[in-house]
N, C-alpha and C positions, 0 to 999 in steps of 0.2 A: 539075732538078739531082738527080743520083743520091745514094744513101745514102752512098757512099764520099766524094763531094765535100763533103757537109755535115759528115761526121765529120772529114775532113781540115781543113776550115775552122775547126771548133771547136777542134781540137787546136792548130792554128797560132795562133789567138787566145789560147788558154790559155797557150801557151809565151811569147807576147809579153807577156802580163800578168804572168807570173811573172818574166820577165827585167826588165821595167820596175820591178817591186817590188824585185828584187835590186839593180838599179843605183841606185834611190832610197835603199835602205838603205846602200849603200856611200857615197853622197853624204852622208847624214846622219852617218855615222861620221866621215867626213873633216871635216865642218863642226864637229862638237863637238870633235874633236881639234885643229882649228885654233883654235877659241875658247880652249881650254885653253893651247895653245902661245903664243898672242898675249898672254894675261895673264901667263904666266910670263916671257916675253921683255921685256914692259914692266917687270916687277919687276926683272929683271936689269939692263937698260940704263937704267932710270929716265928714259927720254926717248922720246917718239914719234919725234923726228927721228933719233936713233941707230938705233933699231929699224927705222925706215923705210929708212935707207940699206942696212942688212943685207938687208932684204926686196928692195930693188931689185937688189942684187948677186945674190941667189938667183934672182930672175926671169931675169936674164941667163944665169946658170949653167944653169938648167933649160931655157931655150930652146935653148942650144947642145947640151945633152945630149939633148933631145928629137930634134933633127935628127941629131946624130952617131951616137947609139946605135941609132936606128932604121935609119939608112943603113948602118951597119956590119953590122947583123944581117940586113937584108932585101935589100940591094942586089944586083942581078944585072946582068950585063954589058949595056950599052946603055941602062940607066935613067939618067935625069937626077937630079941632086941636088935640083932644084926640086920633084919629087914628094914629097920628104921635108921640104922647107921649108914647103910650103903648109899642112899641118895645124897646126903650132905658130903659124904666122902668123895663121891664121883664129882660133885660140883666143886669141891675143894681142889681136887687134882686138876680138873679143867682150868680152874682159876689160876693155879700155880703155873700151868703151861702158858696160858694167855699172858700172865704177868711177866714171865720170862721173855716171851716174844716181844712184848711192849718195851721191856728194858733194853733188849738188843736193838730195837728200832729207834729208841730215843736215848734215854739215859737211866742210870741206876735209881734216881729219885722217883721215877715213874713206877717202880716195882710194887711198893706197898699200896699206893692209891689204886693201881689197877687190880691188885689182889682184893682189896676192900670192895671196889665197885663190883667186880665179878662175883664175889661171894655174898656180901651183905646186901647189896642192892638187888641182885638177882633173887635172893631169898625173899626180900620184901615184896618184889614184884610177883613172885610165885605164891605169896601168902594165900590168896583166895582159893587156890587149888591144893594147898598143903594138907587140908583136912579131908581129902578124898583118897580113895583107894582104887580108882579106876584108871583106864588108859589115858584119860585126859590129863592126869597128873604128869605123866611123862611127855605127852604132846606139848603141853604148855611149858613145862620146864625146859625141854630141849630147844623149843622155839625161842624162849627168852635167853637162854645161854648163847645160842647162835647169834641172835640180834645184838646182845650186849658185847660179845666178843668182836663182832664186826665193827660196831660203833667205836669201841675203845681203841681198836687197832687201826682204824681209819682216821681218827681225829687228828693226829699230828700231821698226816699227809694233807688234810684239808686246810690246816692252819699254817702250812709251810710258807715262810716269808719269801717274797720275790726280791731278786737283787736288781 
């Protein structure tokens, strides 16, 4: 391997590490913002069920916007709408799986907030890259999904009360 290839490989690795760190920081900011929002909304609505209904409506709204706004910004002649439905559908399926895992680990009340966090908050964090059609779209998205899933599934273990 020549000197130039080695140097290029290290630069590529360095860039990927920096981007991974940046995306994980975005994920952490979104997580703490959601934890704050969740507590405020529980205080306002004074009920998990009312806040849960609002979260479900917001999930539907964000799903529609994810498809429509990307389609209207990036659509070119001859492209199918399905290309724009697949990313939010994948995110929704992953969100449903993570919410089910969280519900099994904690309780049924955690299902809708986890689903909301995984879908809506991940979409908001992903927003800077949603107007792109390059590989970074998937790199950022999958990194955010992994970081958010890890955080939400780890939270109750970190907060476990000692006896």
